[in-house]
C-alpha positions, -999 to +999 in steps of 0.1 A: -560-073-456-543-042-444-507-038-456-476-023-438-476+014-446-445+033-457-431+058-432-446+087-452-480+071-454-479+061-417-469+096-407-498+111-426-522+086-411-510+094-376-515+132-382-550+125-396-559+105-365-552+135-344-566+162-368-603+153-363-601+156-325-576+184-317-582+202-284-581+236-303-617+228-314-631+227-278-652+257-267-629+262-237-599+266-261-618+289-284-630+311-254-595+313-242-580+322-276-607+349-281-602+364-246-636+355-232-623+337-201-618+354-167-587+348-145-609+327-123-616+304-153-579+302-160-573+293-124-597+264-126-578+253-158-545+253-139-560+234-110-571+207-134-541+208-157-517+202-129-532+167-123-530+158-160-495+170-167-480+168-132-475+130-134-462+131-170-427+120-159-444+091-141-462+080-172-429+081-192-411+062-164-436+033-167-430+032-205-392+035-200-392+005-176-409-017-201-391-005-233-366-031-246-329-022-240-321-024-277-346+005-284-318+029-274-332+059-291-366+055-275-352+050-240-329+080-244-358+101-254-380+090-226-352+096-200-344+130-214-381+140-214-384+129-178-353+149-169-367+181-186-400+177-168-385+174-133-350+187-129-337+201-162-340+237-151-373+249-136-396+221-127-425+223-152-451+220-125-436+249-106-440+271-137-476+260-139-482+268-103-466+302-108-492+309-135-520+295-113-510+319-085-510+348-109-546+339-117-556+341-080-555+305-068-530+289-045-504+261-046-525+243-020-556+243-042-536+234-073-520+204-056-552+192-040-567+164-062-602+172-049-601+202-071-599+184-104-630+175-124-641+138-129-631+142-166-596+153-156-594+123-133-604+101-162-577+115-184-551+110-157-562+074-152-562+067-189-526+080-192-515+058-163-533+028-178-517+033-213-482+038-198-485+006-177-503-017-200-498-010-237-468-020-258-442+007-252-443+020-288-481+021-287-479+040-254-455+066-270-480+070-298-508+076-274-491+099-249-464+117-269-479+118-304-516+118-295-513+142-265-480+160-262-475+168-299-507+189-298-494+214-273-475+239-295-505+244-317-528+250-287-505+273-268-495+293-299-532+304-301-536+310-264-504+326-252-506+359-271-541+364-255-526+359-220-502+388-227-524+411-248-558+406-232-551+396-196-518+415-191-498+385-178-460+391-176-434+370-194-424+354-162-460+344-154-466+327-188-432+310-190-449+276-187-466+282-221-435+296-238-414+267-227-439+241-239-443+257-273-406+249-279-400+218-259-432+199-269-426+206-306-393+188-301-408+160-280-437+155-304-414+152-334-391+127-315-422+107-306-433+106-342-398+093-352-398+066-325-433+054-336-423+055-373-391+035-367-404+008-343-440+002-353-428-022-379-457-046-382-492-041-395-506-048-360-484-023-343-491+004-369-529-001-365-526-001-327-506+031-328-532+048-351-561+037-329-545+049-296-533+081-312-568+090-322-581+080-288-554+102-271-565+132-291-601+125-283-593+122-246-577+156-245-606+171-265-631+157-240-610+169-210-608+204-224-645+205-234-655+194-198-637+225-185-661+246-206-692+228-192-679+226-156-666+261-152-673+285-180-706+282-200-729+295-172-706+325-166-706+340-201-733+361-216-756+344-240-740+363-269-705+353-260-714+316-254-732+314-287-702+330-305-678+305-290-700+275-299-705+288-334-667+292-340 
């Protein structure tokens, strides 16, 4: 029978659940980090990414509404995270649209759900389902630990390329700089909430499972961008180099 893990062992298990499916391994992420994407490809990313991260405050709101009142730390974190997404300074989606416009697309195209791929629609639907149906602590594990905590490691590889290879300005890439900092904080707080409140064997196992699924969902979403928008545009040599990395 599985036993309740210590906080240290549980933390390691959560990190391991993500490690095998990090989005940095997708060919789209590799092509981005190595400067093989065009601005058109980045525009298609922005048009899709908006529909994944745009409702993030909504996902958190569903979790917040179902979190027991005595989980004060968890509720405070969820509320603060929602505030930062929507009204704590520049709205995060506005920063994303600013980047999208600098890639050559428009606010209208970004906001139009017809411009997201079926895989992006699946990721968005999965996030809503987790937020509305899972135990709140399990939902935090899936959405904050499994998804949000990956962001700093992804953007640290991609953001320098945006400046050095593509010549974007600091203002145009503010979306990425902001999330390298904020999502590192959010991800760590998500870990601490899960470590504190997943206090039964069943809860720990459910958190581990959904954390791994969350990482897999982001990897599938990012890989679909490669297949839908990029692979047929690259030279054979560049495509083979990306897939071999």
